[in-house]
C-alpha angles and dihedrals in degrees: 000000000000120000110256095205094236093105133034118267092227115057110209120223117226089219090066092091089067090062087082088072101045143034089223116115102249134145094020096157124216143254105209104313094332139074119272111264094246092054092047092051091048090053092050091049092051090049091052091048090053091051091048091051090057097046105033112099124238114255095227096178092054093045093048091052092048092050094047091052098041095046099033091232120197089213131023119257115274112251113222136172133208126231088265103092097193141016096261092055091045092056095044098042111041090174090064090058091057097064135052120246117248096257097054092040088059090046091053093046090054091049091051100050090121114095090220115128122221132208094222142012115201115208123187115199128179094224116166096330120043086176091066092051094045094051104037110029100082094045094048095047091047089057092044096048089051089056090051090050094050096045121101093226123084112247121196113199124197121226112294113249134199117201126197119212090008134155130200097269093058087078090068091063093043094048092049093049091049093050093241124162090211137015130210116202114197108195141167109255126222103282120243126204090266101030116051090148103055117139121203127206120207122185124192127182117218094007119209134152115276100037118143127232092258087071092067139076119215134205110188142191098033105172140108093272093043132031108356117236093241092055092043090052091049093050093046093047092053090046091051093049091052091046091053091050095047097034093228145088139183128052092353092060112067126200107209098163092129097047102110093180094058093045092047092050091048092051092048091052093046092245121156095191114143117248088239108086134167116228 
């Protein structure tokens, strides 16, 4: 039926005003029984950006240079590669992304001939969004390294590593080879339609190959439009300190930093207990 001109073609949705507070697609309105053209095009663009985030390769050279400059590293990050030799294999065989290939495993073993133990091994892996790693790694590590520098305790950090075609569990092997008490895996998370640049942080105490996901703690959605790098670094640092004290990580180590009730009760009772508690 032809439009009679007495009413607008696009019918606005009163919920649209709430879109200022969330990235969720709400209050889009309608044109007949369909989405308005502008909203449909925005959805298609977000879908394309998510696909690009999965398939675009990590620029390792550029990232290594940025990290060396931002962190004032004495040696460049070690470049490693998983058993998945290309992106297609990585996507089809998740198990290949969890282990190093033979060449880089030997490289890492040679770099770790010293018996020295380290408090933390930091592993950067492209994961499912190289964009997230490319854009957020240097800023996050700059904030984290500043916390290490300002802390009263002495922190020994293993050589920084960058892994291509890596998944979270590959950090267990790397941390074990580098004699690290804990490992932090910074990895590009599976992109959503509003978050192609989301960085995930996974911490594991006493890393070794074969650990399950319940051995890890996760801080998610680190990006400019999500959890800011400064806050993510603060949360991780407190989590790491508690893990070092309790010698554990995973489901037995709870992050309750956003539990206002617990914090309020603790303050009312004069308690100074940390929000990280082991059940």
